[in-house]
C-alpha positions in Angstrom: 36.5 98.2 120.5 35.1 98.8 117.0 35.9 96.8 113.9 38.1 99.6 112.5 40.1 99.9 115.8 40.7 96.1 115.9 41.9 96.0 112.3 44.2 98.9 113.0 45.6 97.2 116.1 46.1 93.9 114.3 47.8 95.7 111.3 50.1 97.6 113.7 51.0 94.5 115.5 51.7 92.7 112.2 53.9 95.5 110.9 55.7 95.7 114.2 56.4 92.0 114.3 57.5 92.0 110.7 59.9 94.9 111.4 61.3 93.2 114.5 61.9 89.9 112.7 63.4 91.6 109.7 65.7 93.7 111.8 66.8 90.7 113.9 67.5 88.8 110.7 69.6 91.7 109.2 71.4 92.2 112.5 72.3 88.5 112.8 73.3 88.3 109.1 75.5 91.4 109.4 77.2 90.4 112.6 78.0 86.9 111.4 80.6 88.4 109.1 82.1 90.9 111.5 85.7 90.4 112.8 85.8 89.2 116.4 87.3 91.5 119.0 90.9 90.8 119.7 91.6 89.6 116.2 95.4 89.5 115.4 96.6 91.3 112.4 99.7 90.3 110.4 101.8 93.5 110.0 105.0 94.3 108.3 107.7 94.4 110.9 109.7 97.3 109.3 109.1 100.1 106.9 108.0 103.8 106.8 104.8 104.9 108.5 101.9 106.1 106.4 99.0 104.8 104.3 100.8 101.6 103.4 100.0 100.2 106.8 103.6 99.4 107.7 105.0 100.2 111.1 107.3 103.1 111.6 110.9 102.0 112.3 112.1 98.5 113.2 109.5 96.7 115.3 109.1 93.1 116.4 105.9 91.8 114.9 104.2 89.2 117.1 102.6 87.3 114.2 104.9 86.5 111.3 104.4 83.8 108.7 107.0 81.0 108.2 109.9 81.6 105.8 109.5 80.7 102.2 111.9 77.8 102.6 109.8 76.4 105.4 106.6 76.6 103.3 108.3 75.0 100.3 109.4 72.2 102.5 105.8 71.8 103.8 104.5 71.7 100.2 106.9 68.8 99.4 106.1 66.8 102.5 102.4 67.3 103.2 99.2 66.2 101.4 96.7 69.0 101.1 92.9 69.1 100.9 93.0 72.2 98.6 95.6 73.5 96.2 95.0 76.9 94.8 96.7 78.1 91.7 96.9 81.9 91.6 97.9 84.3 94.3 95.6 87.2 93.5 92.6 88.4 95.4 90.5 85.4 94.5 93.1 82.8 95.3 94.1 84.5 98.6 90.4 84.7 99.6 89.8 81.0 98.7 92.8 79.9 100.8 91.8 82.1 103.8 88.2 80.9 103.7 89.0 77.2 103.2 91.7 77.3 106.0 89.2 78.9 108.4 86.9 76.0 107.7 89.5 73.5 108.8 90.9 72.4 105.4 94.6 72.1 104.8 95.4 74.4 102.0 98.3 75.3 99.7 98.6 78.5 97.6 101.1 78.9 94.7 101.7 82.0 92.5 104.1 82.1 89.6 105.0 85.7 90.1 104.5 87.9 93.2 101.3 87.8 95.2 98.9 90.4 93.9 101.2 91.3 91.0 98.6 90.9 88.3 95.0 92.1 87.9 94.5 92.4 91.7 97.1 95.2 91.9 95.6 97.1 88.9 92.3 98.0 90.6 90.9 101.5 91.3 91.7 100.9 95.0 88.0 101.6 95.8 85.7 99.6 98.0 82.4 100.9 96.6 78.9 99.7 97.2 77.9 100.1 93.6 76.0 103.4 93.5 75.7 103.0 89.7 74.0 99.7 90.1 71.5 101.3 92.4 70.6 103.8 89.7 70.1 100.9 87.3 68.1 99.0 89.8 65.7 102.0 90.2 65.5 102.8 86.5 64.9 99.2 85.4 63.2 97.9 88.5 65.9 95.2 88.6 65.9 93.4 92.0 69.1 91.5 91.1 71.0 94.8 90.8 69.5 95.9 94.2 70.7 92.7 95.8 74.1 93.3 94.4 74.2 96.8 95.9 73.1 95.4 99.3 75.8 92.7 99.2 78.5 95.2 98.1 77.6 97.7 100.9 77.8 95.0 103.5 81.1 93.8 102.2 82.4 97.3 102.2 81.6 97.7 105.9 83.2 94.3 106.7 86.5 95.3 104.9 86.6 98.7 106.6 86.0 97.1 110.0 88.3 94.2 109.4 91.3 96.0 108.0 91.4 99.6 109.4 95.2 99.7 108.9 94.9 99.4 105.1 91.3 100.5 104.4 89.5 103.8 105.2 86.6 105.9 104.1 87.1 107.9 100.9 85.3 111.3 100.4 83.7 111.6 97.0 82.6 115.0 95.6 79.8 115.0 93.0 79.5 118.4 91.4 76.1 119.6 90.1 75.6 122.1 87.3 71.8 121.9 86.8 69.2 122.7 89.4 67.0 119.7 88.8 70.0 117.5 89.5 70.2 118.6 93.1 67.0 116.7 94.3 67.7 113.9 91.9 71.2 113.1 93.0 70.4 114.0 96.6 67.6 111.4 96.7 69.9 108.9 95.0 72.8 109.2 97.5 70.4 109.3 100.4 68.8 106.1 99.2 72.3 104.7 98.9 73.1 105.7 102.5 69.7 104.4 103.8 70.2 101.0 102.2 73.8 100.9 103.7 72.4 101.6 107.2 69.7 99.1 106.7 71.8 96.1 105.6 74.7 97.0 108.0 72.4 97.7 110.9 73.8 101.3 111.2 77.4 100.0 111.2 78.4 101.4 107.8 81.9 102.6 108.8 81.5 105.7 106.7 80.2 109.2 107.4 76.8 110.3 106.1 76.1 112.3 102.9 76.0 116.1 102.9 75.2 118.9 100.5 77.8 121.6 99.8 76.8 124.9 98.3 78.7 126.3 95.2 81.2 128.4 97.2 82.2 125.5 99.4 82.4 123.2 96.5 84.7 125.5 94.6 86.9 125.9 97.7 87.0 122.1 98.3 87.8 121.3 94.6 89.5 124.3 93.0 89.8 122.5 89.7 86.1 122.5 89.2 84.7 124.9 86.5 83.0 127.7 88.6 80.7 128.8 85.8 77.2 127.3 86.3 78.2 125.4 89.5 75.1 124.9 91.7 76.7 122.9 94.4 77.9 119.4 95.1 77.1 116.3 97.1 79.7 114.8 99.3 79.3 111.1 100.0 81.7 108.4 101.1 82.8 105.0 99.9 85.8 103.0 100.9 89.5 102.9 99.8 92.0 100.2 100.3 95.6 99.2 99.7 94.6 96.3 97.5 98.0 94.6 97.2 98.6 94.7 101.0 95.1 93.4 101.7 95.7 90.6 99.3 99.1 89.8 100.8 97.5 89.7 104.3 94.8 87.3 103.1 97.4 85.0 101.5 99.9 84.9 104.4 97.6 85.1 107.5 96.5 81.4 107.2 100.2 80.4 107.2 100.6 81.7 110.7 100.2 78.9 113.3 97.2 79.6 115.6 96.1 82.7 113.7 92.5 81.9 114.2 91.2 79.1 116.5 90.3 76.1 114.4 92.2 77.3 111.3 94.5 74.8 109.6 97.9 76.2 108.9 98.4 76.7 105.2 101.4 76.9 102.9 101.9 79.7 100.5 104.7 80.6 98.2 105.3 82.9 95.3 107.5 82.3 92.2 106.1 78.7 92.0 104.7 77.9 88.6 102.2 75.0 87.9 103.6 72.9 85.0 101.3 69.9 84.7 98.6 68.0 86.5 99.3 64.6 88.1 96.4 62.1 87.6 95.6 58.7 89.0 94.6 55.6 87.0 91.0 57.0 86.8 92.3 60.3 85.3 91.4 62.2 88.4 93.7 65.0 89.4 95.6 64.2 92.6 98.4 66.8 92.4 100.3 69.3 90.4 103.9 69.3 89.2 105.4 72.7 89.9 108.6 74.6 89.3 110.2 76.6 92.1 111.6 79.5 90.0 113.8 80.7 92.9 115.6 77.3 93.4 115.2 76.2 89.8 113.8 72.8 90.8 110.6 70.8 90.2 108.5 68.9 92.7 105.0 67.6 93.1 102.3 69.0 95.4 99.6 66.5 96.2 96.0 67.7 96.9 92.5 66.3 96.9 91.1 69.4 95.1 92.8 71.9 92.8 91.2 75.3 92.4 92.0 77.4 89.4 92.3 81.1 90.4 94.8 82.1 87.8 92.9 85.2 86.6 93.7 86.1 83.0 95.8 82.9 82.8 92.9 80.7 83.9 92.4 79.3 80.4 96.0 78.3 80.2 95.6 76.3 83.4 92.4 74.7 82.0 94.3 73.6 78.9 96.8 71.8 81.1 94.0 69.4 81.9 92.1 69.5 78.5 94.3 70.9 75.7 91.3 71.2 73.4 89.2 73.1 76.0 87.7 76.3 74.5 88.7 79.6 76.0 86.1 81.0 78.3 87.6 84.4 79.2 86.9 87.7 77.6 89.8 90.1 78.3 89.1 93.7 79.3 91.4 96.7 79.0 92.0 99.6 81.4 94.2 102.6 81.6 95.5 104.5 84.6 97.6 107.7 84.7 99.1 109.0 88.0 99.6 112.7 88.4 100.5 114.8 91.5 97.6 115.7 93.8 98.9 119.3 93.8 97.6 119.7 90.3 94.1 119.4 91.5 94.5 120.9 95.0 92.0 118.5 96.6 91.7 115.6 99.0 88.4 114.5 97.5 88.0 111.5 95.4 85.8 111.5 92.4 84.8 113.8 89.5 82.7 111.3 87.5 79.7 113.6 86.9 81.8 116.6 86.1 83.8 114.7 83.5 80.8 113.2 81.8 81.4 109.9 82.5 81.5 106.7 84.3 84.4 106.7 81.8 86.8 109.1 83.4 87.4 109.5 87.1 89.8 111.4 89.4 90.8 109.7 92.6 93.2 110.7 95.3 95.2 107.6 96.2 96.7 107.6 99.7 97.5 111.4 99.6 100.4 110.6 97.1 99.0 111.0 93.7 95.7 111.5 91.8 94.7 108.6 89.6 92.9 109.3 86.3 91.5 106.2 84.8 89.2 104.9 82.2 88.1 101.4 81.3 86.4 99.5 78.5 85.9 96.0 77.3 86.9 94.7 73.9 87.0 91.5 71.9 90.0 90.0 70.2 91.1 86.6 68.9 93.2 84.5 71.2 96.2 82.9 69.6 95.2 79.6 68.0 91.5 80.6 67.8 89.6 81.7 64.8 
C-alpha cells in the first residue's frame, strides 16, 4: 500500500471514529432528557375537549394532587429543604427539578399559578431561528450554542407534553428572488442543526418551499403583487399556563415519579418577611394565606427567589437597601378572530417587516398580533 493510500485510510478511520463518538455523545445527551415511557400525566378531570388539554366530560383522573387545605397543613407542619417564592414558569420548574432530585420542596404564589409574566408569552416553543442568523452573520459560537440548546428543549417539551404542546406551521413569504436561496439555506440549516442535536427526533415536520399560488391560497391575506413564494417551516406551540400548572402540581402527587419527594404548593399565599436565626441566616418565611386570612411560618433550609418582576421586592425583604437589578420590558398583544386572516399558519414576520410584528394562530381560536420592546424607567424611590 502506498503512502497516499495509507494516509487516506488513516484519515478515513479518524473521521469515522470522530463521527461515531460525536454521534454517540449527542444521542446519549439527548436521550438523558427524554421522558420515560409510561410517564403519568396530571390531567384536568373535567372540562371541554380541545386544545386546552382538558378531558371531555366528567372523568375520573388517576393522578390528582392533594387539596389546597392539605398542602397548607403540610406547609405548617413540615420543614423543607427548598422553599420557592413565585409560581410562574421558573418557580414551577425549580420545584419540579428539585423534587425529582429527592429534595423536599414547597412552592408559594401570591396570586394564581402562571398568572403573571408566564401567562403573557407568545405561546411559542421556538428554537431561536433569529439567533441562528446572528450566529452566522457575526460568527458567534455562543448564539449557536443557544440555538442548539433551544432546539433540544423544544423537542423535549413536544415529546413530554403532547397534550398541551404541538408543532406550529410558520409561513415565511418571499417577495424578492434572491431571498429564496438565502432563506431556504437558513431554514434548512435550522432543520439540520435540529436533527443533529436531537438525533433526528425533532418532533416537527421538515421545511418545504411553496410556490406563489400555493402561498396565496394558504394565506389569503398576503399581498399577491410581487409574491415569489414562501417557506413553510415548523416550530412548537404550547398552552403555557397549563404547562406551568402541570409542573407546579405534579410534584405534589405522591409517587408521581420514583424517588421524587412529595412537594407542597399553594397559590394565594404571600411572603411577608424572612425568619432568621441568631447568625442572620434565613431559616424560613412568614407568609399570609390570603384565602383564610391567617399568617404562619414555613421553615426551609434554602429559599429561592423566583418572583419574576417582583424579585427586587423579595430581595428588599432581606436587604431593604439592596439596589434594584431588574430592567422591566413591555409587550403588547391584540387578539382578533382567525377568520380575518383565513389561515391556519402561524407567522408573518418577514411580510410585516419585522421581528417587531407577528401574526400567530393560537389554538384555532384567535390570531395573536403582538409587538415587544424594552424600555428604561425609574423605579419608585430610585433616582
